[in-house]
C-alpha positions as CSV (number, residue, x, y, z in Angstrom):
1,M,96.4,19.1,-18.7
2,T,94.2,16.7,-15.9
3,R,96.1,16.6,-12.6
4,K,96.2,13.3,-10.9
5,W,94.4,14.8,-7.9
6,L,91.3,15.6,-9.6
7,V,88.8,13.0,-9.8
8,W,86.0,14.4,-11.8
9,K,82.8,12.5,-12.5
10,R,80.1,13.2,-14.9
11,H,77.1,11.2,-16.1
12,P,76.5,11.0,-19.5
13,E,72.7,11.8,-19.2
14,P,71.3,14.7,-16.8
15,A,69.8,13.0,-13.8
16,T,66.9,14.8,-12.3
17,A,64.8,14.2,-9.1
18,L,61.5,15.9,-7.5
19,L,62.6,18.2,-4.6
20,A,59.3,18.8,-3.7
21,E,58.5,14.8,-3.0
22,S,61.9,14.6,-1.0
23,A,61.4,17.8,0.6
24,A,57.6,16.3,1.5
25,M,59.2,13.6,3.0
26,L,61.3,15.4,5.2
27,N,58.8,17.7,6.1
28,V,60.5,20.9,4.1
29,G,58.2,21.0,1.2
30,A,59.4,23.2,-1.7
31,S,56.4,25.3,-3.5
32,P,57.3,26.1,-7.2
33,A,55.7,29.2,-6.8
34,S,58.0,30.5,-4.0
35,L,61.4,29.1,-6.1
36,P,62.9,31.6,-8.3
37,R,62.2,31.3,-12.5
38,A,65.5,30.6,-13.4
39,A,67.3,27.3,-12.9
40,V,70.0,28.2,-9.7
41,R,73.4,26.1,-9.7
42,I,74.6,25.3,-6.3
43,I,78.2,24.0,-5.6
44,G,78.4,22.2,-2.5
45,I,81.7,21.6,-0.6
46,D,82.6,19.1,2.1
47,P,86.2,20.2,2.9
48,G,89.0,18.1,4.2
49,S,92.7,18.2,4.4
50,L,93.3,14.8,2.4
51,R,90.2,14.8,0.5
52,T,87.8,17.7,-0.5
53,G,84.7,16.5,-2.0
54,Y,82.5,18.7,-4.5
55,G,79.3,18.3,-5.9
56,I,77.0,20.6,-8.4
57,I,73.0,20.7,-8.6
58,E,70.7,22.8,-10.1
59,S,67.3,23.6,-8.7
60,D,64.6,24.7,-11.0
61,A,61.2,26.6,-10.6
62,S,59.4,23.4,-11.3
63,G,61.1,22.1,-7.6
64,Q,63.4,19.7,-9.3
65,L,66.9,19.2,-8.7
66,R,69.1,18.3,-11.4
67,H,72.7,16.4,-11.1
68,V,75.8,18.4,-12.9
69,A,78.7,17.3,-11.8
70,H,80.5,15.8,-8.6
71,G,84.1,14.3,-7.5
72,C,86.8,14.6,-5.1
73,L,90.1,16.5,-4.8
74,N,92.2,13.6,-3.5
75,V,95.6,15.6,-2.2
76,S,96.7,13.1,0.0
77,G,100.3,12.0,-0.3
78,Q,101.6,15.5,-0.9
79,P,103.4,17.8,1.9
80,F,100.6,19.8,3.8
81,L,101.3,23.0,2.3
82,E,101.2,21.6,-1.3
83,R,97.7,20.1,-0.3
84,I,96.3,23.3,0.4
85,G,97.5,25.0,-2.8
86,A,96.2,22.2,-4.5
87,I,93.0,22.4,-3.1
88,Y,92.7,25.8,-4.0
89,R,93.7,25.3,-7.5
90,G,91.5,22.8,-8.2
91,L,88.0,24.2,-6.9
92,K,88.9,27.0,-9.1
93,Q,89.3,24.7,-12.0
94,V,85.7,23.0,-10.9
95,I,84.2,26.7,-10.4
96,G,85.5,27.6,-13.9
97,D,84.3,24.4,-15.8
98,T,80.6,24.5,-14.1
99,Q,80.1,28.0,-13.4
100,P,77.5,27.5,-10.4
101,N,76.0,31.1,-9.0
102,V,75.9,30.3,-5.5
103,A,78.0,28.0,-2.8
104,A,77.6,26.1,0.1
105,I,80.0,24.5,2.5
106,E,80.0,22.6,5.5
107,Q,81.1,24.2,9.2
108,V,83.5,22.7,10.9
109,F,83.1,22.4,14.9
110,M,85.3,19.7,15.8
111,A,88.5,16.9,15.0
112,R,90.4,14.4,16.8
113,N,93.1,16.9,18.3
114,A,94.1,20.2,17.7
115,D,96.5,19.2,14.9
116,S,94.1,17.9,12.9
117,A,91.2,21.2,13.7
118,L,93.9,23.2,12.5
119,K,94.4,21.6,8.9
120,L,90.9,21.1,8.6
121,G,90.7,24.8,9.4
122,Q,93.1,25.9,6.8
123,A,91.7,23.4,4.2
124,R,88.4,25.0,4.7
125,G,90.1,28.1,4.3
126,A,91.3,27.4,1.1
127,A,88.3,26.1,-0.5
128,L,86.7,29.5,1.0
129,V,89.0,31.7,-1.1
130,A,88.4,30.0,-4.3
131,L,84.9,30.3,-3.8
132,L,85.0,33.9,-2.9
133,E,87.6,34.9,-5.3
134,A,84.8,33.8,-8.2
135,G,82.4,36.1,-6.4
136,L,80.3,33.1,-5.2
137,P,77.5,33.9,-2.3
138,V,78.7,31.7,0.5
139,H,76.4,30.0,2.8
140,E,77.6,27.6,5.4
141,Y,75.4,24.4,7.1
142,T,75.8,22.3,9.9
143,A,76.6,18.7,9.3
144,L,73.3,18.2,11.2
145,Q,71.3,20.4,8.9
146,I,73.2,18.9,6.2
147,K,71.9,14.9,7.1
148,K,68.4,16.4,8.1
149,A,67.8,18.0,4.6
150,A,69.3,15.1,2.6
151,V,68.1,12.0,4.7
152,G,66.0,13.2,7.2
153,G,67.9,12.6,10.4
154,G,71.1,14.5,11.8
155,H,72.9,11.4,13.1
156,A,72.5,9.6,9.5
157,A,75.5,7.1,8.6
158,K,77.5,8.2,5.7
159,E,76.2,5.1,4.0
160,Q,73.1,6.5,4.3
161,V,74.0,9.7,3.1
162,Q,75.4,8.1,0.0
163,S,72.4,6.0,-0.9
164,M,69.9,9.4,-0.4
165,V,71.8,11.2,-2.3
166,R,72.1,8.7,-5.1
167,W,68.4,8.4,-4.9
168,L,67.3,12.0,-4.6
169,L,69.7,12.5,-7.6
170,K,68.9,9.5,-9.5
171,L,72.4,8.6,-9.9
172,N,73.5,5.3,-11.4
173,E,75.7,4.3,-8.2
174,N,76.4,5.9,-4.6
175,P,79.1,8.7,-5.0
176,Q,82.4,8.4,-3.4
177,A,81.8,9.5,0.3
178,D,83.3,13.1,0.0
179,A,81.3,13.7,-3.0
180,A,78.1,12.5,-1.6
181,D,78.7,14.9,1.4
182,A,79.1,17.7,-1.0
183,L,76.0,16.9,-2.7
184,A,74.1,16.8,0.3
185,C,75.5,20.0,1.4
186,A,74.3,21.6,-1.9
187,I,70.8,19.7,-1.6
188,C,70.8,21.3,2.1
189,H,71.0,24.8,0.5
190,A,68.3,24.2,-2.5
191,H,66.0,23.1,0.7
192,H,66.6,26.3,2.9
193,A,66.8,28.5,-0.1
194,S,63.0,27.3,-0.9
195,T,62.0,27.8,2.7
196,R,63.3,31.4,2.9
197,Q,61.7,32.3,-0.1
198,R,58.3,30.7,0.9
199,W,58.7,33.0,4.4
200,Q,59.4,36.1,2.1
201,L,56.5,35.5,0.4
202,A,54.4,34.5,3.1
203,V,55.4,38.2,4.5
204,S,55.2,39.8,1.5
205,R,51.0,38.9,1.5
């Protein structure tokens, strides 16, 4: 049964984008020889105590990104403890449905006040438990790293992130803000993983 708080979006036709082109523009290019031969499916998470965004993409050996799914777990309007449980259960469902290989999640460093920071930390913890319970390797990135990888500037506005994610993944419309941030997190990991592999390849020569 579909829960009311689970907003799920799929596009009927897989959208693709050239990671090499976008990375070259951002000065973090990808070399096809340095990427794994099999496509890697990445789930990105933008944690929040009211809305937790998620986005799933694939990065393949040719340097392409393919959109798989994105959405937002909207748990607002529920008591706080129920929200934490809903985030955990919702992400378990998403992971089970999409079968990612690796996870990327945004680090949280600040909030409006101590209470908000505590709630956000607990929501992030619920997301981490769902990811780790599924046996996924988890990589953490700052908001600055994510925006630089997706947009090219660490202080980009949410609207810029939405537009660039739409362009990189060839989506039909801008994703909802939390889902766009999650997709940007997944894109960030694809870039960083590619860079790490190039370094390893250079060192091994």
